[in-house]
GUVO-172439 format. One line per field, with one value per residue: x, y, z of N, C-alpha, C, O in turn; residue number from 1; residue in three letters. Coordinates in nm, 2 decimals. Example, Ala and Ser with C-alpha at 12.3 -4.5 7.8 and 13.67 -1.06 7.14 Angstrom:
<nodes>
n_px <- c(1.32;1.28) $
n_py <- c(-0.57;-0.22) $
n_pz <- c(0.78;0.71) $
ca_px <- c(1.23;1.37) $
ca_py <- c(-0.45;-0.11) $
ca_pz <- c(0.78;0.71) $
c_px <- c(1.32;1.29) $
c_py <- c(-0.33;0.00) $
c_pz <- c(0.78;0.79) $
o_px <- c(1.42;1.34) $
o_py <- c(-0.33;0.11) $
o_pz <- c(0.85;0.80) $
resi <- c(1;2) $
resn <- c(Ala;Ser) $
</nodes>
This chain:
<nodes>
n_px <- c(0.97;0.73;0.59;0.70;0.60;0.35;0.38;0.30;0.03;-0.03;0.08;-0.07;-0.34;-0.31;-0.25;-0.47;-0.63;-0.53;-0.61;-0.92;-0.93;-0.85;-1.06;-1.28;-1.42;-1.50;-1.61;-1.51;-1.23;-1.22;-1.26;-1.05;-0.84;-0.91;-0.88;-0.62;-0.58;-0.68;-0.46;-0.36;-0.53;-0.56;-0.71;-0.90;-1.13;-1.04;-0.82;-0.96;-1.12;-0.95;-0.83;-1.07;-1.13;-0.89;-0.92;-1.16;-1.04;-0.88;-1.02;-1.15;-0.92;-0.89;-1.14;-1.09;-0.88;-0.97;-1.15;-1.01;-0.80;-0.97;-1.10;-0.86;-0.76;-0.98;-0.95;-0.72;-0.49;-0.17;-0.17;-0.05;0.15;0.00;-0.17;0.01;0.11;-0.13;-0.20;0.01;-0.03;-0.28;-0.19;-0.02;-0.22;-0.41;-0.22;-0.15;-0.34;-0.29;-0.09;-0.17;-0.20;0.03;0.28;0.34;0.17;-0.08;-0.06;-0.04;-0.26;-0.43;-0.54;-0.48;-0.66;-0.86;-0.86;-0.86;-1.12;-1.31;-1.51;-1.64;-1.79;-1.61;-1.54;-1.32) $
n_py <- c(0.96;0.95;1.14;1.37;1.36;1.45;1.72;1.92;1.91;2.00;2.26;2.37;2.34;2.53;2.77;2.79;2.83;3.08;3.24;3.23;3.33;3.60;3.65;3.65;3.43;3.21;2.94;2.80;2.85;2.70;2.45;2.42;2.42;2.19;2.00;1.94;1.78;1.54;1.41;1.24;1.05;0.74;0.63;0.54;0.70;0.92;1.03;1.04;1.25;1.46;1.48;1.58;1.83;1.96;1.98;2.15;2.35;2.45;2.53;2.75;2.91;2.98;3.11;3.33;3.44;3.51;3.71;3.90;3.97;4.07;4.28;4.46;4.51;4.64;4.89;4.98;4.90;4.72;4.38;4.12;4.02;3.94;3.75;3.56;3.48;3.39;3.19;3.01;2.93;2.82;2.59;2.45;2.38;2.21;2.03;1.90;1.76;1.51;1.40;1.19;0.97;0.86;0.57;0.53;0.69;0.58;0.33;0.41;0.52;0.32;0.29;0.12;-0.07;0.04;0.00;-0.26;-0.30;-0.22;0.00;-0.09;-0.04;-0.02;0.09;0.09) $
n_pz <- c(-0.11;-0.22;-0.09;-0.18;-0.44;-0.40;-0.37;-0.56;-0.59;-0.32;-0.32;-0.52;-0.41;-0.20;-0.32;-0.44;-0.20;-0.11;-0.30;-0.28;-0.04;-0.07;-0.24;-0.06;0.00;0.21;0.20;-0.01;0.05;0.28;0.18;0.01;0.16;0.34;0.14;0.13;0.36;0.26;0.16;0.32;0.35;0.27;0.04;-0.24;-0.31;-0.21;-0.35;-0.59;-0.54;-0.48;-0.74;-0.86;-0.75;-0.81;-1.10;-1.11;-0.97;-1.15;-1.36;-1.22;-1.22;-1.49;-1.53;-1.37;-1.48;-1.73;-1.66;-1.51;-1.71;-1.90;-1.77;-1.73;-1.97;-2.07;-1.92;-2.04;-1.93;-1.88;-1.95;-2.00;-1.84;-1.61;-1.75;-1.82;-1.58;-1.45;-1.63;-1.58;-1.32;-1.36;-1.53;-1.36;-1.16;-1.29;-1.40;-1.17;-1.11;-1.25;-1.11;-0.97;-1.13;-1.15;-1.12;-0.85;-0.69;-0.75;-0.64;-0.36;-0.31;-0.37;-0.63;-0.84;-0.85;-1.01;-1.28;-1.30;-1.20;-1.36;-1.31;-1.08;-0.75;-0.52;-0.23;-0.05) $
ca_px <- c(0.95;0.59;0.53;0.75;0.51;0.24;0.40;0.23;-0.11;-0.04;0.11;-0.20;-0.44;-0.25;-0.27;-0.64;-0.68;-0.50;-0.72;-1.04;-0.92;-0.86;-1.18;-1.36;-1.50;-1.47;-1.66;-1.41;-1.11;-1.22;-1.25;-0.92;-0.75;-0.93;-0.84;-0.47;-0.58;-0.71;-0.34;-0.32;-0.64;-0.49;-0.83;-0.93;-1.23;-0.97;-0.74;-1.04;-1.17;-0.86;-0.85;-1.18;-1.10;-0.78;-0.97;-1.23;-0.96;-0.81;-1.13;-1.14;-0.81;-0.92;-1.24;-1.04;-0.78;-1.06;-1.22;-0.90;-0.76;-1.07;-1.10;-0.73;-0.76;-1.08;-0.90;-0.60;-0.36;-0.10;-0.25;0.01;0.20;-0.12;-0.24;0.12;0.10;-0.25;-0.19;0.11;-0.11;-0.38;-0.11;0.02;-0.33;-0.45;-0.13;-0.15;-0.44;-0.24;0.02;-0.25;-0.20;0.16;0.25;0.38;0.05;-0.19;-0.04;-0.05;-0.41;-0.51;-0.59;-0.46;-0.77;-0.96;-0.86;-0.92;-1.27;-1.41;-1.61;-1.70;-1.81;-1.55;-1.51;-1.21) $
ca_py <- c(1.02;0.97;1.27;1.48;1.35;1.53;1.87;2.00;1.93;2.09;2.40;2.40;2.39;2.64;2.89;2.80;2.88;3.22;3.30;3.24;3.42;3.73;3.68;3.65;3.32;3.13;2.81;2.76;2.85;2.58;2.32;2.40;2.38;2.06;1.89;1.90;1.69;1.42;1.34;1.15;0.94;0.64;0.55;0.57;0.81;1.06;1.08;1.10;1.37;1.57;1.51;1.65;1.95;2.02;2.02;2.24;2.48;2.50;2.60;2.87;3.00;3.04;3.21;3.44;3.49;3.58;3.82;4.03;4.01;4.16;4.42;4.53;4.55;4.75;5.00;5.03;4.87;4.59;4.26;4.02;3.94;3.88;3.63;3.47;3.42;3.30;3.07;2.92;2.87;2.72;2.47;2.38;2.30;2.11;1.91;1.86;1.64;1.40;1.31;1.08;0.87;0.77;0.43;0.53;0.73;0.47;0.21;0.46;0.54;0.20;0.33;0.01;-0.17;0.10;-0.05;-0.41;-0.32;-0.16;0.07;-0.14;0.07;-0.07;0.21;0.07) $
ca_pz <- c(-0.25;-0.26;-0.05;-0.28;-0.55;-0.37;-0.35;-0.67;-0.55;-0.22;-0.38;-0.60;-0.31;-0.12;-0.41;-0.45;-0.08;-0.12;-0.41;-0.23;0.10;-0.12;-0.29;0.06;-0.02;0.32;0.19;-0.10;0.13;0.37;0.09;-0.04;0.30;0.38;0.05;0.17;0.44;0.20;0.11;0.43;0.36;0.16;-0.01;-0.38;-0.31;-0.17;-0.48;-0.71;-0.48;-0.48;-0.88;-0.92;-0.71;-0.88;-1.21;-1.08;-0.95;-1.27;-1.43;-1.16;-1.26;-1.62;-1.51;-1.31;-1.57;-1.82;-1.59;-1.49;-1.83;-1.98;-1.70;-1.73;-2.11;-2.09;-1.87;-2.09;-1.85;-1.93;-1.89;-2.05;-1.73;-1.54;-1.81;-1.81;-1.42;-1.42;-1.71;-1.52;-1.22;-1.44;-1.56;-1.23;-1.10;-1.40;-1.42;-1.04;-1.10;-1.32;-1.07;-0.90;-1.22;-1.16;-1.04;-0.70;-0.62;-0.78;-0.53;-0.24;-0.30;-0.41;-0.75;-0.94;-0.86;-1.08;-1.41;-1.30;-1.15;-1.46;-1.25;-0.96;-0.66;-0.40;-0.18;0.04) $
c_px <- c(0.81;0.53;0.58;0.67;0.39;0.27;0.33;0.09;-0.13;-0.01;-0.02;-0.31;-0.42;-0.28;-0.41;-0.69;-0.65;-0.59;-0.86;-1.05;-0.93;-0.99;-1.29;-1.47;-1.47;-1.51;-1.55;-1.27;-1.10;-1.21;-1.11;-0.81;-0.78;-0.89;-0.69;-0.48;-0.60;-0.58;-0.30;-0.42;-0.59;-0.62;-0.83;-1.02;-1.13;-0.88;-0.83;-1.10;-1.08;-0.84;-0.95;-1.18;-1.00;-0.84;-1.07;-1.17;-0.90;-0.91;-1.15;-1.05;-0.83;-1.03;-1.18;-0.94;-0.86;-1.11;-1.11;-0.83;-0.85;-1.09;-0.98;-0.72;-0.86;-1.02;-0.78;-0.48;-0.30;-0.15;-0.17;0.08;0.12;-0.17;-0.12;0.11;-0.01;-0.25;-0.09;0.05;-0.20;-0.29;-0.08;-0.09;-0.40;-0.36;-0.11;-0.24;-0.40;-0.14;-0.05;-0.24;-0.06;0.16;0.25;0.23;-0.06;-0.17;-0.07;-0.20;-0.50;-0.58;-0.58;-0.57;-0.90;-0.96;-0.90;-1.06;-1.36;-1.52;-1.68;-1.71;-1.75;-1.50;-1.41;-1.10) $
c_py <- c(1.03;1.09;1.37;1.49;1.45;1.69;1.96;2.02;2.01;2.24;2.45;2.45;2.51;2.77;2.91;2.87;3.04;3.30;3.32;3.33;3.56;3.76;3.65;3.54;3.20;2.98;2.74;2.76;2.73;2.46;2.31;2.37;2.21;1.95;1.86;1.78;1.54;1.34;1.23;1.03;0.85;0.55;0.61;0.70;0.95;1.10;1.14;1.24;1.49;1.60;1.60;1.80;2.03;2.08;2.14;2.38;2.53;2.57;2.74;2.97;3.05;3.13;3.34;3.51;3.57;3.71;3.92;4.05;4.12;4.30;4.51;4.58;4.65;4.88;5.04;5.00;4.74;4.48;4.12;3.95;3.86;3.75;3.53;3.38;3.32;3.18;2.97;2.85;2.77;2.60;2.39;2.31;2.19;2.00;1.84;1.72;1.50;1.33;1.19;0.94;0.80;0.65;0.42;0.57;0.65;0.36;0.28;0.48;0.43;0.22;0.21;-0.07;-0.10;0.03;-0.19;-0.43;-0.29;-0.08;0.01;-0.04;0.02;0.05;0.20;0.15) $
c_pz <- c(-0.29;-0.21;-0.13;-0.39;-0.52;-0.33;-0.44;-0.64;-0.43;-0.23;-0.44;-0.49;-0.23;-0.19;-0.42;-0.31;-0.06;-0.20;-0.35;-0.11;0.04;-0.19;-0.20;0.03;0.09;0.29;0.09;-0.04;0.21;0.28;0.04;0.08;0.34;0.28;0.07;0.25;0.39;0.15;0.21;0.45;0.23;0.10;-0.17;-0.39;-0.29;-0.28;-0.56;-0.66;-0.49;-0.65;-0.93;-0.87;-0.77;-1.03;-1.20;-1.03;-1.07;-1.35;-1.36;-1.19;-1.39;-1.60;-1.45;-1.40;-1.68;-1.79;-1.58;-1.62;-1.91;-1.92;-1.72;-1.88;-2.13;-2.03;-1.91;-2.03;-1.90;-1.87;-1.93;-1.93;-1.66;-1.63;-1.81;-1.68;-1.40;-1.50;-1.65;-1.39;-1.27;-1.47;-1.44;-1.16;-1.17;-1.40;-1.27;-1.03;-1.16;-1.25;-0.97;-1.01;-1.23;-1.07;-0.89;-0.63;-0.64;-0.68;-0.38;-0.21;-0.34;-0.54;-0.87;-0.97;-0.97;-1.23;-1.42;-1.26;-1.25;-1.41;-1.14;-0.85;-0.52;-0.34;-0.06;0.01) $
o_px <- c(0.78;0.43;0.50;0.65;0.33;0.19;0.29;0.04;-0.23;-0.06;-0.07;-0.37;-0.52;-0.33;-0.47;-0.78;-0.73;-0.64;-0.91;-1.16;-1.00;-1.03;-1.40;-1.59;-1.40;-1.44;-1.50;-1.19;-1.00;-1.14;-1.06;-0.71;-0.69;-0.87;-0.65;-0.40;-0.56;-0.59;-0.22;-0.41;-0.59;-0.63;-0.78;-0.99;-1.15;-0.87;-0.81;-1.14;-1.12;-0.83;-0.94;-1.23;-1.02;-0.81;-1.07;-1.23;-0.87;-0.88;-1.17;-1.07;-0.81;-1.02;-1.22;-0.93;-0.81;-1.12;-1.13;-0.80;-0.81;-1.10;-0.99;-0.67;-0.84;-1.06;-0.71;-0.37;-0.37;-0.18;-0.22;0.08;0.14;-0.21;-0.15;0.11;0.00;-0.30;-0.11;0.08;-0.21;-0.33;-0.11;-0.07;-0.44;-0.40;-0.06;-0.23;-0.46;-0.10;0.03;-0.28;-0.03;0.08;0.18;0.18;-0.15;-0.27;-0.13;-0.25;-0.63;-0.69;-0.66;-0.58;-0.99;-1.07;-0.96;-1.12;-1.48;-1.63;-1.78;-1.63;-1.81;-1.42;-1.41;-1.00) $
o_py <- c(1.10;1.15;1.46;1.60;1.52;1.76;2.07;2.13;2.08;2.32;2.55;2.56;2.59;2.86;3.02;2.95;3.12;3.41;3.43;3.39;3.64;3.88;3.64;3.57;3.10;2.90;2.63;2.68;2.66;2.36;2.20;2.30;2.13;1.83;1.76;1.68;1.45;1.23;1.14;0.94;0.89;0.43;0.72;0.79;1.06;1.22;1.25;1.32;1.60;1.71;1.67;1.89;2.15;2.19;2.23;2.49;2.65;2.67;2.84;3.09;3.17;3.23;3.46;3.63;3.68;3.81;4.03;4.17;4.22;4.41;4.63;4.69;4.75;4.99;5.12;5.05;4.66;4.48;4.02;3.83;3.75;3.65;3.41;3.26;3.21;3.07;2.85;2.73;2.66;2.49;2.27;2.19;2.08;1.88;1.73;1.61;1.40;1.21;1.11;0.83;0.70;0.62;0.35;0.50;0.64;0.30;0.22;0.47;0.44;0.16;0.21;-0.12;-0.17;0.01;-0.24;-0.53;-0.32;-0.10;0.07;0.05;0.02;0.12;0.30;0.14) $
o_pz <- c(-0.38;-0.26;-0.15;-0.45;-0.61;-0.28;-0.40;-0.65;-0.42;-0.15;-0.40;-0.49;-0.20;-0.14;-0.42;-0.31;0.00;-0.17;-0.37;-0.09;0.09;-0.19;-0.24;0.04;0.05;0.35;0.12;-0.08;0.21;0.33;0.03;0.06;0.36;0.31;0.01;0.24;0.45;0.11;0.18;0.53;0.11;0.12;-0.21;-0.47;-0.35;-0.29;-0.61;-0.74;-0.52;-0.69;-1.02;-0.94;-0.79;-1.07;-1.29;-1.05;-1.08;-1.42;-1.43;-1.19;-1.42;-1.67;-1.49;-1.40;-1.72;-1.86;-1.64;-1.63;-1.98;-1.98;-1.73;-1.90;-2.21;-2.09;-1.84;-2.06;-1.95;-1.75;-1.89;-1.92;-1.63;-1.56;-1.81;-1.66;-1.35;-1.46;-1.66;-1.37;-1.22;-1.42;-1.43;-1.12;-1.12;-1.39;-1.26;-0.96;-1.13;-1.29;-0.92;-0.97;-1.31;-0.98;-0.82;-0.55;-0.54;-0.64;-0.30;-0.10;-0.35;-0.55;-0.96;-1.08;-1.01;-1.28;-1.51;-1.27;-1.25;-1.46;-1.09;-0.86;-0.41;-0.40;0.02;0.08) $
resi <- c(1;2;3;4;5;6;7;8;9;10;11;12;13;14;15;16;17;18;19;20;21;22;23;24;25;26;27;28;29;30;31;32;33;34;35;36;37;38;39;40;41;42;43;44;45;46;47;48;49;50;51;52;53;54;55;56;57;58;59;60;61;62;63;64;65;66;67;68;69;70;71;72;73;74;75;76;77;78;79;80;81;82;83;84;85;86;87;88;89;90;91;92;93;94;95;96;97;98;99;100;101;102;103;104;105;106;107;108;109;110;111;112;113;114;115;116;117;118;119;120;121;122;123;124) $
resn <- c(Met;Thr;Met;Leu;Ser;Leu;Ala;Ala;Pro;Val;Ile;Ala;Phe;Leu;Leu;Leu;Ala;Ala;His;Phe;Phe;Arg;Ala;Asp;Asn;Pro;Ala;Ala;Leu;Ala;Ile;Ser;Ile;Leu;Ala;Ile;Ala;Leu;Ile;Phe;Val;Arg;Arg;Arg;Trp;Ala;Ala;Arg;Ala;Met;Gln;Ala;Leu;Leu;Val;Leu;Gly;Ser;Leu;Glu;Trp;Leu;Arg;Ser;Ala;Ala;Thr;Leu;Val;His;Ala;Arg;Ser;Glu;Met;Gly;Gln;Pro;Phe;Leu;Arg;Leu;Ala;Ala;Ile;Leu;Gly;Ala;Val;Phe;Leu;Leu;Thr;Ala;Leu;Ser;Ala;Leu;Val;Phe;Glu;Thr;Val;Arg;Leu;Lys;Ser;Arg;Phe;Lys;Leu;Ala;Ala;Asp;Ala;Arg;Ser;Asn;Gly;Ser;Ser;Asp;Asn;Thr) $
</nodes>
């Protein structure tokens, strides 16, 4: 069941990888693919890294949406469907960062110690 909880982040990272592939950005493509491998690292830092990358990815979807919607509207082309799709992908990516706050995944990635340590730098 825990692996099913990680389906949303995996899908979000795959969508980001496809986006960066199409944008011819090999560095961001590689980061998106490598982020999926972090799912198998049962450490606090791995979960926090994935969360940070998902937040950054959601900001990239907002940037892309604004750019593409503006370009389409300037050309007089329809843009509502584009905005809806990119808005949905933004939400999926942003909300995927929150799955790491569930009880199950906090246990898997040893995140329960975050609340008890109050910011200590235990990197185990």
